[in-house]
Phi, psi and omega in degrees: 000141183283136183277097182282001174260011185233135164239143184243126169248125175263115177272109188226030185261353181292153185273326175075044182300324183295344175287337177051063189211145176285341178275126174308143183314305196283358179254006173279154192255146164216139187062015179097348177233167189279164182303307179297329174304316175301323181286316177303313178302323181294313179295324176302315183300325180284353173049053178282157185292323182227138170225137181236130179246119181269127183227163172203289183294128187038055185296322184289324167293332165299302184305320179305312180290308183308322189281349167267322183287318187218071192296342177277353180295130171283150177250130174242128160280114172295142186272201190272350177285125183279161173119154173292330181299311179291324177301318181292323181299315180293322185291320177298327180291344180272343170290159177296140187308331186259010178293125182229025182263218185261144180243113174261125176249127183225147177284143182276002177251023187241076192280343184265000176286117186263163190298317176309305186296323177286327180294323183293321177304305173312311180301311186294329174297309185288327186294322187275356181055040187278153172282332181203130170230128184237165178266140172230168179210168179250130176243135170305311177249105184269012195296139174090343183258146170303134187277135161270118175260114188259155169291169181305324182274010177098353186274159185294129177257317180191169175243132175243122175301150190298316184291347185242009176276145172287166177305318178297318181291328175290336177285356180274136178251013163268132191237149179274120181292339184083025179241121195227141162239126177243156171273136194290322175295316180286325176303311179309316187292316192273353183287329182296335190273344189298140170232173183251027178286069187205180188290329181270346179076021183238156180275110177276132171299328178303323182292338176297330183289323176293324182293313176302322184289317180299328179275004178086007179287161172283123178230157181207155172239116187262114184290126178250122183292320176293071190304334181299334185290335183247016174282132173282166170238126177238346180215180191285339181292305187296320172308311174302311179303308183305319178297319174293329178288320169300315178302308180307320176292328170299306182305308185293323181305312186287325177302314175293343176261011174098014179261127176277120178240107186295325187221094181293334188288334185250014181246124184240133180225124174291161190287334185271356185289145175238130186233140181267159175298159177061030162282145163240134184244123185269179191290156172077027182251134176240120174249112196240163180063229182257032173317140172229126176245121175271162193302142176078005176278157179239126188237136177092172017277172172052049183237147175235127180241121185230119183052038189239137172257139183234132188275172181299143180067004177298163170227123178239122180225140180047057190222144178240113192232137174221129174053054181227165175235127185237131190280170183297144180051023178277171185225129177225134177096184003279159174067039171261155180228116183247107185266171185306146178087001176286133180229118170251117182293174170309136178060016176277173181217136162240103191268207193288133180050048177247145182234128180228156177201135183044053178236129176253119187241107182300175188297134177075004178270160192219135168242092194284319190198144160068027185231154170236123185240102173241130185058062179208150176243120180243139191276207191267144172055039170254155180237125181263122181292157187301142179068033179277125175249127175262107183283090188265355191229120173274003184099350171229321189230132169264133195240164190254151174230148186230119183247136176282192186267147179063026176280144171237111181248136179307163169290148178056048172272156167228128177255109186276100173295149359281144178200161186225119169259131183274161181308138173074012181279164168234163176222150185269164187296142173078008183284139169254112185264120178241348185237155184291149184249116180292150172317121181084005187265164172246127177259125179226164174251113185272110170216098180304138180277137179245121181258123175259103191292139177076014183296316188289316184295329177287323189252347174231051183299138178087352181276165179299325173296318176296318183289321176303310191288325180296325185279333177279353184230066185288336186290344182283354185281000000 
């Protein structure tokens, strides 16, 4: 149900220069989705009546993502006045003038903060009838963070930014996590009093806390024991750490849901992946995008699946697959490469050193080894011989090949598309098939073999081969 008394402001205007990237900081990915997408998902879960996203740098690229992930979000462009206080000021101005509920302010670069933690913060805020409640946490190294300064009775007194702090204040290791809940009417009033009279020349949202405290309003800081939940991402090292933390949570979640994961340290699973119970995932496996694994399947080792569906009881090992479907009880690998558009039917096989692309391989059919199947349809219970190539490209156009059911093709065949092989047909070893083959026919290339006796001795005299041949044919002397 929608919480009509809650508005959320997502601060997404920062430039993120420390990422040293052409990609905006908030559009870097962890767990398969962008940093800001994690924050938007949490906002969506809280079901607020209003969500406002404040953007500035690379605004069009950010807005494109926001409109997909949270289309109901209002977009506010921060102006040239710097600071989080100014961003919140503009966001609040975009809310309905009569909104008198609570305003939750979150940063767009804190992807691990979950809805349960924020719900608890909102409940604490409402229970205390507070004007403002914020999250704090304890860090061993608080460098760069605003410090929580408490009064003698332990209540929140003020927040001091690192650059404005005294030596005594810098010794405090309780920091402001940058997550706030405000009473909307009181927030509106205090925002009008903000100035840029500070070390960074910015409007600080933290100054609102001091103003509320000075006016006698109730303000509180709720300490969060799990400091990793509120860690922001400012550079690639922090991105990597957050990705590792998130992956650990995802892996553990699937383990508790009945999935066997042999080596969590080398297993990476994106947040959108779906896995049924009794799946086994072996070491060195990456499950990415919208991959789906059904019950009883065995995946890995050393396998990467992107947007791929794997049926119940299938086995996929040492394989790279993208946008593919692998049927129930099918076998893939080792060293298989499934490109987009691959469909392997139930009980089928794609074997060692096989590459497929836009290939539909029917139930029970097999491509065991050393083959390329591109732009092709293979019926049921057919077998494609080793070293077979589907020649689908003539330099201008890609064409399709159709292989029927119960077909047996010889080793080292080349099928020159477009071509159709009828049901139950056979082909001989080494055949280059350029014409359609009727059902039940045998296709061969007739080229008589010619043996030139004595050629090696005559033309390669003095070589090991010539000496071996000479000893093996004493009657020729």
